[in-house]
C-alpha positions as CSV (number, residue, x, y, z in Angstrom):
1,M,8.1,-3.7,-30.0
2,T,4.4,-4.5,-29.8
3,S,2.3,-1.4,-30.8
4,F,-0.3,-0.9,-28.0
5,R,-3.7,1.0,-28.1
6,I,-6.3,1.3,-25.2
7,H,-9.8,0.9,-25.8
8,H,-12.2,2.2,-23.1
9,R,-15.9,2.6,-22.4
10,K,-17.6,4.8,-19.9
11,I,-20.4,3.0,-18.1
12,G,-23.4,4.7,-16.2
13,Y,-23.8,1.8,-13.7
14,F,-21.9,2.2,-10.3
15,P,-22.0,-1.2,-8.5
16,E,-20.4,-2.1,-5.1
17,T,-16.8,-2.7,-5.8
18,V,-16.5,-5.8,-3.7
19,D,-19.6,-7.3,-5.3
20,L,-18.1,-6.8,-8.8
21,F,-14.7,-8.0,-7.8
22,R,-16.3,-11.2,-6.6
23,T,-18.1,-11.7,-9.8
24,E,-15.4,-10.7,-12.3
25,F,-12.0,-11.4,-10.8
26,L,-12.0,-13.3,-7.4
27,R,-11.5,-16.6,-9.0
28,S,-8.5,-15.5,-10.9
29,K,-5.2,-16.8,-9.6
30,S,-3.6,-13.4,-10.0
31,A,-6.0,-10.5,-9.3
32,F,-6.0,-7.0,-7.5
33,L,-8.4,-4.5,-6.1
34,L,-7.1,-1.0,-5.4
35,E,-9.8,0.7,-3.5
36,S,-10.3,4.3,-2.0
37,S,-12.6,3.0,0.7
38,V,-12.3,6.4,2.1
39,T,-12.6,9.0,-0.6
40,R,-10.8,12.4,0.0
41,S,-10.7,15.3,-2.5
42,G,-7.5,15.4,-4.5
43,F,-5.9,12.1,-3.7
44,A,-8.5,9.2,-3.3
45,R,-11.2,9.5,-5.9
46,F,-10.6,6.3,-7.9
47,S,-10.6,2.5,-7.5
48,F,-9.3,0.0,-9.8
49,M,-9.7,-3.8,-10.3
50,G,-8.3,-6.4,-12.7
51,D,-6.4,-9.7,-13.2
52,A,-3.6,-11.1,-15.2
53,D,-6.1,-13.0,-17.7
54,G,-6.3,-10.3,-20.3
55,P,-4.3,-10.4,-23.7
56,L,-0.5,-10.2,-22.9
57,G,-1.4,-10.3,-19.3
58,E,1.5,-11.7,-17.0
59,T,2.7,-12.0,-13.5
60,V,6.2,-11.1,-12.3
61,T,7.6,-12.2,-9.0
62,Y,11.2,-11.3,-7.8
63,D,13.9,-12.5,-5.4
64,T,16.4,-9.8,-4.5
65,T,18.8,-12.3,-3.1
66,T,19.2,-14.2,-6.4
67,R,18.2,-11.1,-8.6
68,E,15.9,-13.5,-10.5
69,A,12.4,-12.5,-11.7
70,T,9.9,-15.1,-12.6
71,V,7.5,-14.2,-15.4
72,V,4.5,-16.1,-15.9
73,R,2.2,-15.4,-19.0
74,G,-0.5,-18.1,-20.0
75,G,0.8,-21.3,-19.1
76,D,4.4,-20.5,-19.6
77,S,7.0,-19.5,-16.9
78,R,10.5,-18.3,-17.4
79,A,13.1,-17.3,-15.0
80,V,15.0,-13.9,-15.9
81,K,18.3,-12.6,-14.4
82,V,18.3,-8.9,-13.9
83,E,20.5,-6.2,-12.2
84,S,17.3,-4.8,-10.4
85,V,13.6,-5.2,-10.2
86,F,13.6,-1.4,-10.8
87,D,15.4,-1.9,-14.0
88,L,13.0,-4.5,-15.2
89,L,9.9,-2.5,-14.4
90,R,11.5,0.5,-16.2
91,S,12.3,-1.5,-19.3
92,K,8.9,-3.1,-19.5
93,L,7.0,0.1,-19.0
94,A,9.2,2.0,-21.6
95,Q,8.5,-0.8,-24.1
96,S,4.7,-0.4,-23.7
97,R,4.4,3.4,-23.3
98,V,0.8,4.6,-24.2
99,E,-0.7,8.0,-23.6
100,V,-3.8,8.2,-21.5
101,P,-6.8,8.1,-23.8
102,Q,-8.9,11.3,-24.2
103,G,-11.7,11.5,-21.9
104,L,-10.3,9.4,-18.9
105,P,-10.2,11.4,-15.7
106,F,-7.4,9.2,-14.1
107,D,-3.7,8.5,-15.0
108,F,-3.7,4.7,-14.7
109,N,-4.3,3.5,-18.3
110,L,-3.4,-0.1,-17.6
111,G,0.1,-1.3,-16.5
112,Y,1.7,-3.1,-13.6
113,V,0.0,-3.4,-10.3
114,G,1.8,-5.0,-7.3
115,F,4.1,-4.3,-4.4
116,L,7.8,-3.6,-3.6
117,G,8.8,-5.4,-0.2
118,Y,11.2,-3.6,2.3
119,E,14.2,-5.8,1.4
120,L,14.6,-4.2,-1.9
121,K,16.4,-1.5,0.0
122,A,19.4,-3.5,-1.0
123,E,18.8,-2.2,-4.6
124,T,18.6,1.5,-3.4
125,I,20.8,2.7,-0.6
126,G,20.4,-0.1,1.9
127,S,22.1,-3.6,2.4
128,A,20.9,-7.1,2.0
129,A,20.8,-7.9,5.7
130,H,17.9,-10.2,5.8
131,R,16.0,-12.6,3.4
132,S,12.2,-12.1,3.1
133,P,10.1,-15.5,3.5
134,T,7.9,-14.2,0.7
135,H,8.4,-12.4,-2.7
136,D,10.5,-9.3,-2.6
137,A,8.3,-7.8,-5.3
138,A,5.3,-9.2,-7.2
139,F,3.3,-7.5,-10.1
140,I,0.4,-8.1,-12.5
141,F,0.6,-6.7,-15.9
142,A,-3.1,-5.7,-16.0
143,T,-4.4,-5.5,-19.6
144,R,-8.0,-5.2,-18.8
145,V,-9.4,-3.0,-15.9
146,V,-12.5,-1.7,-14.3
147,A,-12.1,1.8,-12.9
148,F,-14.5,3.5,-10.5
149,D,-15.0,7.1,-10.2
150,H,-16.3,7.8,-6.7
151,A,-16.9,11.5,-7.3
152,E,-18.9,11.0,-10.6
153,R,-20.3,7.7,-9.5
154,T,-19.5,6.2,-12.9
155,C,-17.2,3.3,-14.1
156,Y,-14.8,3.0,-17.0
157,L,-13.8,-0.3,-18.7
158,L,-10.2,-0.4,-20.2
159,H,-8.7,-3.0,-22.4
160,L,-5.4,-3.3,-24.0
161,V,-5.4,-3.7,-27.8
162,T,-2.7,-4.8,-30.3
163,D,-4.6,-5.7,-33.5
164,D,-8.1,-6.3,-34.9
165,E,-8.5,-9.6,-32.9
166,T,-7.8,-8.1,-29.5
167,G,-9.9,-5.0,-30.5
168,R,-13.0,-7.4,-31.1
169,A,-12.1,-9.2,-27.8
170,A,-12.1,-5.8,-25.9
171,E,-15.6,-4.9,-27.2
172,A,-17.0,-8.4,-26.3
173,W,-15.4,-8.1,-22.8
174,F,-17.1,-4.6,-22.4
175,D,-20.4,-5.9,-23.6
176,T,-20.2,-8.9,-21.1
177,V,-19.2,-6.7,-18.0
178,E,-21.7,-3.9,-18.9
179,A,-24.5,-6.5,-19.3
180,R,-23.6,-8.0,-15.8
181,M,-23.7,-4.5,-14.2
182,R,-27.1,-3.8,-15.9
183,R,-28.5,-6.9,-14.6
184,E,-27.4,-6.3,-11.1
185,A,-28.7,-2.7,-11.3
186,E,-32.1,-3.8,-12.5
187,S,-32.6,-6.8,-10.2
188,P,-34.4,-6.2,-6.9
189,R,-32.1,-6.5,-4.0
190,A,-32.8,-7.5,-0.5
191,A,-31.9,-4.8,2.1
192,P,-28.4,-5.7,3.4
193,P,-28.4,-7.4,6.8
194,S,-27.8,-4.9,9.7
195,A,-24.2,-4.7,10.5
196,R,-23.3,-6.1,14.0
197,V,-21.6,-3.7,16.0
198,S,-18.8,-5.2,17.7
199,K,-17.5,-3.8,20.9
200,R,-14.0,-2.2,20.5
201,M,-11.3,-4.3,21.9
202,S,-9.2,-2.7,24.8
203,L,-5.5,-2.4,24.3
204,A,-5.2,-5.1,27.0
205,E,-7.5,-7.4,25.2
206,V,-5.5,-6.9,22.0
207,E,-2.2,-7.8,23.9
208,R,-4.1,-10.9,25.3
209,W,-5.1,-11.9,21.8
210,I,-1.6,-11.6,20.5
211,A,-0.2,-13.7,23.5
212,D,-2.8,-16.4,22.9
213,S,-3.1,-16.5,19.1
214,A,0.2,-15.1,17.6
215,V,4.0,-14.9,18.2
216,M,5.6,-11.5,18.3
217,R,9.2,-11.2,17.1
218,F,9.8,-9.2,20.3
219,G,7.6,-9.4,23.4
220,K,6.9,-6.1,25.3
221,E,10.1,-6.3,27.5
222,A,12.3,-7.3,24.5
223,Y,10.8,-4.5,22.3
224,I,11.3,-2.0,25.1
225,R,15.0,-3.0,25.2
226,K,15.2,-2.3,21.5
227,I,13.6,1.1,22.1
228,R,16.2,1.8,24.7
229,E,19.0,0.8,22.3
230,S,17.6,3.1,19.7
231,L,17.8,5.9,22.2
232,V,21.4,5.1,22.9
233,E,22.1,5.5,19.1
234,I,20.3,8.8,19.0
235,V,22.3,10.1,22.0
236,N,25.5,9.0,20.4
237,G,24.6,11.1,17.2
238,E,24.2,8.0,14.9
239,S,20.5,8.8,14.1
240,Y,17.8,11.5,14.7
241,E,14.9,9.2,14.4
242,V,14.6,5.3,14.4
243,C,11.6,3.9,12.9
244,L,11.7,0.6,14.9
245,T,9.1,-2.1,14.0
246,N,7.9,-5.4,15.2
247,L,6.2,-8.3,13.5
248,I,3.3,-10.4,14.8
249,D,3.1,-13.9,13.1
250,F,-0.1,-16.0,13.4
251,S,-1.9,-18.8,11.6
252,F,-4.6,-18.0,9.1
253,E,-6.7,-20.4,7.3
254,E,-9.8,-18.1,6.4
255,P,-10.3,-16.7,2.9
256,P,-8.1,-13.7,2.5
257,F,-10.5,-11.6,0.6
258,E,-13.0,-12.0,3.3
259,L,-10.5,-10.5,5.7
260,Y,-10.3,-7.6,3.3
261,C,-14.0,-7.0,3.2
262,V,-14.1,-6.9,7.1
263,M,-11.1,-4.5,7.2
264,R,-12.7,-2.1,4.7
265,S,-15.7,-2.0,6.9
266,L,-14.0,-1.6,10.2
267,T,-11.0,0.5,9.0
268,P,-11.8,2.2,5.7
269,A,-8.8,3.8,4.2
270,P,-7.8,6.0,1.1
271,H,-5.2,3.6,-0.1
272,A,-6.7,0.2,0.7
273,G,-6.2,-2.9,-1.5
274,Y,-6.3,-6.7,-2.0
275,F,-3.7,-8.4,-4.2
276,R,-3.1,-12.0,-5.1
277,V,-0.3,-13.9,-7.0
278,G,-0.7,-17.6,-6.6
279,D,-0.7,-18.5,-3.0
280,F,0.4,-15.2,-1.8
281,H,-2.2,-12.5,-0.7
282,L,-1.9,-8.9,0.5
283,V,-4.7,-7.3,2.4
284,S,-4.2,-3.6,3.0
285,S,-6.0,-0.9,4.8
286,S,-3.3,1.7,4.4
287,P,-4.0,5.3,5.0
288,E,-0.7,6.5,3.9
289,R,0.5,7.5,0.4
290,F,4.1,6.7,-0.2
291,L,4.6,8.4,-3.6
292,S,2.6,9.4,-6.7
293,V,3.7,10.7,-10.1
294,D,1.2,12.0,-12.5
295,R,1.4,11.7,-16.4
296,N,3.1,15.3,-16.4
297,G,6.0,14.2,-13.9
298,R,4.6,15.8,-10.9
299,A,5.6,13.9,-7.8
300,E,3.9,13.9,-4.3
301,A,4.7,12.1,-1.0
302,K,2.4,12.2,2.0
303,P,4.3,10.8,5.0
304,I,2.5,9.9,8.2
305,K,4.2,10.5,11.5
306,G,2.1,10.9,14.6
307,T,-0.8,8.7,15.6
308,R,-3.6,8.9,18.3
309,P,-6.6,6.7,19.0
310,R,-10.0,8.0,18.3
311,G,-11.8,9.3,21.5
312,R,-14.8,7.7,23.0
313,T,-16.8,10.8,22.9
314,E,-16.9,13.9,20.7
315,D,-15.1,16.1,23.2
316,E,-12.5,13.4,23.9
317,D,-12.1,12.9,20.2
318,R,-11.5,16.6,19.5
319,K,-9.0,16.8,22.4
320,Q,-7.0,13.9,21.0
321,A,-6.5,15.5,17.6
322,E,-5.7,18.8,19.3
323,E,-3.1,17.1,21.3
324,L,-1.6,15.4,18.4
325,R,-1.3,18.6,16.4
326,A,0.5,20.4,19.2
327,N,2.7,17.6,20.5
328,E,6.4,18.6,20.3
329,K,7.6,14.9,19.7
330,D,5.1,14.1,16.9
331,R,5.8,17.4,15.2
332,A,9.5,16.9,15.4
333,E,9.3,13.3,14.1
334,N,7.1,14.4,11.3
335,L,9.5,17.4,10.4
336,M,12.5,15.1,10.3
337,I,10.8,12.9,7.8
338,V,9.6,15.8,5.6
339,D,13.2,17.1,5.4
340,L,14.4,13.5,4.5
341,L,11.7,13.2,1.6
342,R,12.7,16.6,0.3
343,N,16.2,15.5,0.1
344,D,15.1,12.3,-1.6
345,L,12.8,14.0,-4.2
346,G,15.6,16.7,-4.6
347,Q,17.7,14.0,-6.4
348,V,15.2,13.6,-9.2
349,C,13.2,16.9,-9.3
350,T,14.1,20.1,-10.9
351,I,15.9,22.6,-8.6
352,G,13.5,24.8,-6.8
353,S,10.4,22.7,-7.5
354,V,10.3,20.6,-4.2
355,H,8.0,22.3,-1.6
356,V,5.7,21.6,1.2
357,P,2.1,22.7,0.6
358,K,0.8,21.0,3.8
359,L,2.8,20.6,7.0
360,F,1.3,19.0,10.2
361,D,-2.1,18.3,8.7
362,I,-4.6,16.2,10.8
363,E,-6.3,13.3,8.9
364,T,-9.0,11.3,10.8
365,Y,-9.9,7.7,10.2
366,S,-12.3,5.3,11.8
367,H,-9.7,4.2,14.6
368,V,-7.0,6.9,14.6
369,H,-6.0,10.5,14.0
370,Q,-2.8,10.9,12.0
371,L,-0.4,13.8,11.5
372,V,0.3,14.1,7.8
373,S,2.5,16.3,5.6
374,T,2.7,16.7,1.9
375,I,5.8,17.1,-0.1
376,R,5.6,17.9,-4.0
377,G,8.1,18.4,-6.8
378,Q,8.5,18.3,-10.6
379,L,10.6,15.5,-12.0
380,K,13.7,16.3,-14.1
381,A,13.2,15.8,-17.8
382,G,13.8,12.0,-18.7
383,V,13.3,10.8,-15.3
384,S,10.8,8.1,-15.0
385,A,8.3,7.2,-12.2
386,V,10.2,4.1,-11.6
387,E,13.5,6.0,-11.1
388,C,11.6,8.4,-8.8
389,V,10.4,5.5,-6.7
390,R,13.9,4.1,-6.6
391,A,15.3,7.4,-5.4
392,V,12.9,7.7,-2.5
393,F,12.4,3.8,-1.6
394,P,12.0,2.7,1.1
395,G,9.7,5.5,2.5
396,G,11.4,7.7,4.9
397,S,8.4,7.4,7.3
398,M,9.3,3.7,7.8
399,T,13.0,4.3,8.2
400,G,14.0,7.3,10.1
401,A,16.8,9.8,9.5
402,P,19.5,10.1,8.2
403,K,18.2,7.2,6.1
404,K,21.2,5.0,5.2
405,R,22.8,5.0,8.6
406,T,19.4,4.5,10.4
407,M,18.6,1.5,8.1
408,E,21.9,-0.1,9.4
409,I,20.8,0.4,13.0
410,I,17.3,-1.1,12.1
411,D,18.9,-4.1,10.4
412,R,20.8,-4.9,13.7
413,L,18.0,-4.1,16.1
414,E,15.2,-5.9,14.3
415,E,17.2,-9.1,13.6
416,G,15.1,-10.2,10.7
417,P,13.2,-9.2,7.5
418,R,10.2,-6.9,7.4
419,G,9.1,-8.7,4.1
420,V,6.2,-6.6,2.4
421,Y,5.6,-4.6,5.5
422,S,6.7,-1.0,5.1
423,G,7.3,-1.5,1.4
424,A,5.0,-0.1,-1.2
425,F,1.8,-1.3,-3.0
426,G,0.1,0.2,-5.9
427,W,0.5,0.8,-9.8
428,F,2.8,2.0,-12.6
429,G,0.9,3.1,-15.5
430,L,1.5,2.8,-19.1
431,S,1.2,6.6,-19.2
432,G,4.4,7.0,-17.1
433,A,2.3,7.7,-14.0
434,C,2.3,5.8,-10.6
435,D,0.6,5.8,-7.3
436,L,1.7,3.6,-4.3
437,N,0.9,3.4,-0.6
438,I,3.0,2.5,2.3
439,V,2.4,-1.0,3.4
440,I,1.0,-0.3,6.9
441,R,-2.2,-1.7,8.5
442,S,-1.8,-4.5,6.2
443,V,-1.8,-8.4,6.3
444,P,0.5,-10.4,4.0
445,I,-0.9,-14.1,3.8
446,D,1.1,-16.9,2.5
447,R,0.0,-20.5,2.7
448,G,-1.7,-20.5,6.1
449,H,0.7,-17.9,7.7
450,A,-0.1,-14.2,8.2
451,W,1.9,-11.2,9.5
452,I,1.1,-7.8,11.1
453,G,3.7,-5.2,11.1
454,V,3.7,-2.5,13.8
455,G,6.2,0.2,14.8
456,G,6.7,3.8,15.6
457,A,9.4,6.5,15.3
458,I,11.9,6.7,18.2
459,T,13.2,10.1,18.9
460,A,15.1,11.6,21.9
461,L,11.6,12.5,23.4
462,S,10.3,9.0,23.2
463,D,9.1,7.2,26.3
464,P,9.6,3.5,25.8
465,N,6.4,2.3,27.3
466,E,4.3,4.9,25.3
467,E,6.0,3.7,22.2
468,F,5.1,0.0,22.8
469,T,1.6,1.2,23.6
470,E,1.4,2.9,20.1
471,T,2.3,-0.4,18.4
472,I,-0.6,-2.0,20.1
473,V,-2.9,0.9,19.0
474,K,-1.8,0.2,15.4
475,A,-2.4,-3.6,15.6
476,R,-5.9,-3.2,17.2
477,G,-7.7,-2.6,13.8
478,V,-6.2,-5.6,12.1
479,V,-6.7,-7.8,15.2
480,E,-10.4,-6.8,15.5
481,A,-11.0,-7.6,11.9
482,V,-9.4,-11.2,12.2
483,E,-11.6,-11.8,15.2
484,Q,-14.7,-10.5,13.7
485,L,-14.1,-12.6,10.5
486,R,-13.5,-15.8,12.6
487,R,-16.6,-15.1,14.8
488,S,-18.8,-14.6,11.6
489,R,-17.6,-17.9,10.1
490,Q,-18.2,-20.0,13.3
């Protein structure tokens, strides 16, 4: 087993994250940017960027149907048969365990960055009902990273070291990146052009855009029929809550990272990110934390259930938030998922440690208000972050309750795979920690095709037409970003 050390350097410069990413990593065939483009005290303070080009850097892509992982390091590619991608990640992280260096204020001390697609439910408590058209999982082993501390406005450089040669390489890379930061800071910069304020698209305009430029898996009438079928399952006692989703498929030839830049401007989010492995890109503006585990084994989930559009005036905006907080249906569906996650975490946490410090909290973003709760627990001794994720995956806020039976209903009603949508995206650190979002408000892009996933929780109190309207509300931010990018490039 290779003995790992981590060299790090604190940098006094604080460049724009997207500017530095363009300079350092955008040209890499496999790279990532995990960005808190909205910073919130306690859970959205840091951003990270890196690629697979450092020493021992590699990419791992995975197909759950064949149970085969493809590992690429340098110019070498090899196929590996495994029982589960969770087993593969757990093994790789156990072999490279390193404590967080003293002085780092965050738990991500290098490690695996990437996503777990929804169809990996076949490796937890779900079934292999559908096959994704893209990778079921993809990860970069990041061995050199730039970290941003938005609270202190400082940066950290991290580099994996195995011997004297890689130690010298680390210091040389630190010097290069720091010098580039210094030149950027010292160079006079022209004032950025004034951002063109685009008129918000109405929901009717979003529907027309979808009709003209995309293909929905289920059109409005078909989706409403699916909602009514979900209600029948609820009346029959098969489920309490069905998180029914729809996919919007459209052609996309623009640069994916440019779409990310537009989305971060229009819909900033605390768990945003850009990820690329080869031809596959994931552009995410997710507001929802799926699961985090810190270096001491403290786990936290923050499910979102309940959404309202922002108001056009201050008074209307306040009323929207108040209505969401008081709405019986939204509180009920949120509470169901809280109970589901308490049960999921209870499988891997010590008895009595699972608790709910925040219930029905309102979080406000550029386009929407969200009803959010927080569930925490302490992992049992010997339980890894990967095992915790496996116990909770897929996120209950994207399935419904009870989870296993409801996923069977979803498999039948949705008639196809979700792919990356409603999976999880983030990092597993060499420290044993992890932090992943729920893949919503996101766009997977693969060789000229892109997808938007939208959905909502169906309960006995659901109105089918209102539920369909909620999916259009959720699609609006992404559609506006795509349209703004296309207009800017014409």
